[in-house]
C-alpha positions in Angstrom: -22.1 -16.9 26.0 -20.7 -18.9 23.1 -22.2 -16.5 20.6 -20.5 -13.6 22.3 -17.1 -15.3 22.3 -17.5 -16.2 18.7 -18.4 -12.6 17.7 -15.5 -11.3 19.8 -13.1 -13.7 18.0 -14.5 -12.7 14.6 -14.1 -9.0 15.5 -10.5 -9.6 16.5 -9.7 -11.4 13.3 -11.4 -8.7 11.3 -9.2 -6.0 12.9 -6.0 -8.1 12.3 -6.8 -8.7 8.6 -5.2 -5.5 7.3 -2.1 -6.0 9.3 -1.7 -9.7 8.2 -2.4 -8.8 4.6 0.3 -6.1 4.4 2.9 -8.2 6.3 2.2 -11.1 3.9 2.7 -8.8 0.9 6.1 -7.9 2.2 7.1 -11.5 2.2 5.8 -11.7 -1.4 7.9 -8.7 -2.4 11.0 -10.1 -0.8 10.7 -13.3 -2.8 10.2 -11.3 -6.0 13.4 -9.3 -5.5 15.4 -12.5 -5.2 13.8 -14.2 -8.2 14.0 -11.0 -10.3 17.7 -10.5 -9.7 18.4 -14.1 -10.8 16.4 -13.5 -14.0 18.3 -10.3 -14.7 21.5 -12.3 -14.5 20.1 -14.7 -17.1 19.5 -11.8 -19.6 15.9 -10.8 -18.7 15.0 -7.2 -19.7 13.2 -5.2 -17.1 10.9 -3.7 -19.8 9.8 -7.1 -21.0 9.4 -8.4 -17.4 7.0 -5.5 -16.6 4.8 -6.4 -19.6 4.8 -10.2 -19.0 4.1 -9.9 -15.3 1.0 -7.9 -16.0 -0.2 -10.3 -18.7 -0.1 -13.0 -16.0 -1.8 -10.8 -13.5 -4.6 -9.9 -16.0 -5.2 -13.5 -16.9 -5.6 -14.2 -13.1 -7.8 -11.2 -12.1 -10.1 -10.6 -15.1 -12.2 -13.8 -14.6 -12.8 -13.0 -10.9 -13.6 -9.4 -11.7 -16.2 -10.4 -14.4 -17.9 -13.0 -12.2 -17.7 -11.5 -8.7 -18.3 -7.8 -9.5 -20.8 -8.1 -12.4 -23.6 -6.6 -10.3 -21.7 -4.0 -8.3 -19.3 -2.7 -11.0 -19.9 1.1 -11.4 -20.4 2.7 -14.7 -17.2 3.7 -16.5 -16.8 7.4 -17.1 -14.1 9.4 -18.9 -12.7 10.8 -15.7 -12.4 7.3 -14.2 -10.8 6.0 -17.4 -8.2 8.7 -17.4 -7.3 7.9 -13.8 -6.9 4.3 -14.7 -4.6 5.2 -17.6 -2.5 7.3 -15.2 -2.5 4.4 -12.7 -1.3 2.0 -15.4 1.6 4.4 -16.1 2.6 5.3 -12.6 3.2 1.8 -11.2 3.6 -0.8 -14.0 5.7 1.5 -16.3 7.3 4.3 -14.3 7.9 2.8 -10.9 8.9 -0.7 -11.8 11.2 0.2 -14.7 12.9 3.2 -13.0 13.4 1.0 -9.8 15.1 -1.7 -11.8 17.3 0.8 -13.7 18.3 2.5 -10.5 19.1 -0.9 -8.9 21.4 -1.8 -11.8 23.3 1.5 -11.5 23.7 1.4 -7.7 23.3 -1.9 -5.8 20.6 -4.2 -4.6 21.2 -3.2 -1.0 21.0 0.5 -1.7 17.9 0.1 -3.9 16.1 -1.9 -1.3 17.1 0.6 1.4 15.5 3.5 -0.5 12.1 1.7 -0.4 12.0 2.5 3.3 11.6 6.2 2.4 8.3 5.4 0.6 6.1 5.9 3.7 7.5 9.4 4.2 6.9 10.4 0.5 3.4 9.0 0.7 2.7 10.8 3.9 3.8 14.1 2.5 1.7 13.5 -0.6 -1.3 12.5 1.5 -0.9 15.8 3.5 -0.8 17.8 0.2 -4.0 16.1 -1.1 -5.7 16.2 2.3 -5.9 12.5 2.7 -4.1 12.8 6.0 -4.4 15.5 8.7 -2.0 16.4 11.4 -3.3 18.0 14.6 -0.4 19.2 16.7 -2.6 19.3 19.8 -3.1 15.5 19.7 -0.1 13.2 20.5 -1.2 10.4 18.3 -1.4 12.7 15.3 2.1 14.0 16.0 3.2 10.4 16.4 2.7 9.8 12.7 5.2 12.5 11.9 7.7 11.2 14.5 7.3 7.6 13.2 7.9 8.8 9.7 11.1 10.6 10.8 12.3 7.5 12.7 11.6 5.3 9.7 13.7 7.5 7.4 16.5 7.6 10.0 16.6 3.8 10.2 16.8 3.7 6.4 19.7 6.1 6.4 21.5 4.1 9.0 21.1 0.9 7.0 22.4 2.7 3.9 25.3 4.8 5.2 26.6 2.7 8.1 27.7 -0.9 7.7 29.7 -1.8 10.7 31.2 -5.2 11.4 29.8 -8.1 9.4 28.9 -11.6 10.7 26.9 -14.6 9.7 23.7 -15.7 11.4 24.3 -19.3 10.2 27.9 -20.3 10.1 29.2 -22.5 7.2 27.2 -23.4 4.2 27.9 -23.3 0.5 27.1 -19.6 0.0 28.2 -17.8 -3.1 30.7 -15.0 -2.3 28.7 -11.8 -3.1 31.5 -9.6 -1.7 33.7 -10.2 -4.7 31.0 -9.7 -7.2 29.9 -6.5 -5.4 33.4 -5.2 -5.5 33.9 -6.0 -9.1 30.7 -4.2 -10.1 31.0 -1.3 -7.8 29.2 1.7 -9.5 31.0 4.9 -10.3 30.1 8.2 -8.7 28.2 9.3 -11.8 26.2 6.1 -12.0 25.5 6.4 -8.3 24.0 9.8 -8.7 21.9 8.9 -11.7 20.8 5.6 -10.1 19.8 7.4 -6.9 17.7 9.9 -8.9 16.0 7.1 -10.8 15.2 5.3 -7.5 13.7 8.5 -6.0 11.6 9.0 -9.1 10.4 5.5 -8.9 9.3 6.0 -5.3 7.5 9.2 -6.2 5.7 7.2 -8.9 4.8 4.5 -6.5 3.5 6.9 -3.8 1.5 8.8 -6.5 0.0 5.4 -7.5 -1.2 4.8 -3.9 -2.7 8.4 -3.7 -4.4 8.2 -7.0 -5.7 4.7 -6.3 -7.3 6.0 -3.1 -9.1 8.7 -5.0 -10.2 6.4 -7.8 -11.7 3.8 -5.4 -14.0 6.5 -4.1 -15.5 6.9 -7.5 -15.0 3.3 -8.7 -15.4 1.1 -5.6 -14.7 -2.2 -7.3 -11.2 -3.4 -6.4 -11.1 -6.5 -8.7 -12.3 -4.6 -11.7 -9.9 -1.7 -11.0 -7.0 -4.2 -10.6 -7.9 -5.8 -13.9 -8.0 -2.4 -15.7 -4.6 -1.4 -14.2 -3.1 -4.6 -15.5 -4.5 -4.1 -19.0 -3.3 -0.5 -19.1 0.1 -1.7 -17.8 0.3 -4.2 -20.7 -0.6 -1.6 -23.3 1.6 1.2 -22.0 4.4 -1.1 -21.0 4.5 -2.6 -24.5 4.7 0.8 -26.1 7.6 1.7 -23.8 9.3 -1.7 -24.5 9.2 -1.2 -28.3 10.7 2.2 -27.9 13.6 1.3 -25.6 14.1 -2.4 -26.6 14.7 -2.5 -30.4 15.9 -6.2 -30.3 12.9 -8.4 -30.7 14.8 -11.4 -29.4 14.5 -10.1 -25.8 10.8 -11.0 -25.9 11.6 -14.7 -26.1 11.9 -16.5 -22.7 12.3 -20.2 -21.9 11.4 -22.6 -19.1 13.9 -21.0 -16.6 14.2 -18.3 -14.0 12.9 -15.7 -16.5 9.5 -17.5 -16.8 9.4 -18.0 -13.0 10.0 -14.3 -12.4 7.2 -13.3 -14.8 4.7 -15.8 -13.3 5.6 -15.1 -9.6 5.7 -11.4 -9.9 2.5 -11.4 -12.0 0.5 -13.5 -9.6 1.9 -12.3 -6.2 3.2 -8.8 -6.8 0.8 -7.4 -9.4 -2.5 -9.3 -9.4 -2.8 -10.1 -5.7 -0.9 -7.0 -4.5 -2.9 -4.5 -6.5 -6.1 -6.0 -5.2 -5.0 -6.3 -1.5 -3.5 -2.8 -1.5 -6.8 -1.5 -3.0 -8.9 -3.1 -0.3 -6.7 -1.9 2.6 -6.2 1.5 1.1 -10.0 2.0 0.9 -10.3 0.9 4.5 -7.2 2.4 6.2 -5.7 4.9 3.7 -2.5 5.0 1.6 -0.2 5.9 4.5 -1.2 2.7 6.4 -0.4 0.6 3.4 3.0 2.1 2.7 4.0 2.0 6.4 4.7 -1.7 6.1 7.2 -1.3 3.2 10.2 -1.1 5.5 9.6 -4.6 6.6 10.4 -5.8 3.1 14.1 -4.9 3.5 14.3 -6.6 6.9 12.7 -9.8 5.5 15.0 -9.7 2.4 18.0 -9.4 4.6 16.9 -12.3 6.8 16.1 -14.5 3.8 19.5 -13.6 2.2 21.3 -14.6 5.4 19.3 -17.8 6.0 19.0 -19.0 2.4 22.1 -17.6 0.8 24.3 -17.4 3.9 25.0 -13.8 3.3 26.7 -11.7 5.9 24.7 -9.3 8.1 26.2 -5.9 9.0 25.7 -4.3 12.4 24.4 -1.2 10.8 21.6 -3.2 9.2 20.5 -4.5 12.6 20.5 -1.0 14.1 18.6 0.4 11.1 16.1 -2.4 11.2 15.3 -1.7 14.9 14.7 2.0 14.1 12.5 1.1 11.1 10.4 -1.3 13.2 10.0 1.4 15.9 9.0 4.0 13.3 6.7 1.6 11.7 4.7 0.8 14.8 4.7 4.5 15.8 3.0 5.4 12.5 0.6 2.4 12.7 -0.3 3.3 16.3 -1.1 6.9 15.3 -3.2 5.7 12.4 -5.1 3.3 14.8 -5.9 6.2 17.1 -7.2 8.3 14.1 -9.8 5.6 13.3 -12.0 5.9 16.4 -12.2 9.7 15.9 -13.3 9.3 12.3 -16.0 6.7 13.4 -17.2 9.1 16.1 -17.7 11.9 13.6 -19.5 9.6 11.2 -21.7 8.4 14.1 -22.7 12.0 14.9 -23.8 12.6 11.3 -25.9 9.4 11.0 -29.6 9.8 10.6 -31.8 8.3 13.3 -33.7 5.2 12.1 -35.8 2.4 13.4 -38.4 4.6 15.0 -35.9 6.1 17.5 -36.7 9.7 18.3 -34.3 12.5 19.0 -34.4 14.7 22.1 -36.0 17.5 20.2 -38.8 15.2 18.9 -39.4 13.8 22.4 -39.6 17.4 23.8 -42.1 18.4 21.1 -44.3 15.3 21.8 -44.3 16.0 25.5 -45.4 19.6 24.9 -48.2 18.6 22.5 -49.4 15.8 24.9 -49.5 18.3 27.8 -51.5 20.7 25.8 -54.0 18.0 24.7 -54.5 17.0 28.3 -55.2 20.6 29.2 -57.7 21.0 26.4 -59.6 17.9 27.5 -59.8 19.1 31.1 -60.9 22.6 30.2 -63.1 21.6 27.3 -61.6 24.3 25.1 -60.7 23.5 21.4 -59.9 26.8 19.7 -56.4 27.4 20.9 -53.5 26.5 18.6 -50.8 24.2 19.8 -47.5 25.7 20.8 -44.9 26.0 18.0 -42.2 23.4 18.1 -38.8 24.5 19.5 -36.3 25.6 16.9 
């Protein structure tokens, strides 16, 4: 009885691991956004930050990859290497730098709101590359489309509708962000350019998840793949940095928020995030991974209100409710897809351990019956009946 309870608890924990992992990552991303914005105010270049964070991530991941996956690491081929080069460009270079550029041209709130569209972009890409299927005859399959639409609607509400503002915690020595936001309000031209940069960054991020899913099928070593992505991110990011940052003094950082941003983002948001996303993507697919990204804005808004005493707008609350509803609708639809996939796999499994199929049992019965008749009649020249086809 105790063994059954223990196995049941272990099974429950195993089912919850992907959910807990993705929610934890959203907390990590929220902390990175706050620390990164502080480092930018102290003169940190986003090109240099991208390179340094992957240096930290590579130093963290490479030892684990060399030791833990030395016996299971697949052979490197040209096709896999080219995919890794593309992965190193899509996320470390394209996504991270375009996102930071777009955030500077628009605002932090607008940029973080656009991340909520990531599940929709990833879902569309997954449909194009046949990683996801939609069966309009099954409700749980249609629920994924409905959940994606609800998530995008919530993001639009948070972006376009503010409503009255209020504080969750009254008082406190908060810095007035309203004045700074008004003073640095972007022009219409910058708003358009920044929005296009943010959308391009999200397409790069979604493409990274899709390509990572394909690569893991050919190279099923998450730690080694993460290490390779970090190394490619360093090389390609350094080339881009030397092209766009001609002043070599930007490479110098001190013991301040700039160093903290490099270490924190490298350990949490590059090293650990790439590995965890790879594991969950391999198990649940890219759409499941990106479905949790809307939580990041909710967590960021909550941390900003509690830690910095920022005001919360009514539109943000309405949008957050829609985002959560859409999120759980997509996750529910994905969870219902999983039993169907397992049933199909079970039908194709070969029969082992001496277990016979119905056809084999029927053939054995016929042969045994025929043998009994031979023994009774004493005849031995008749051929046994042919097995059923």
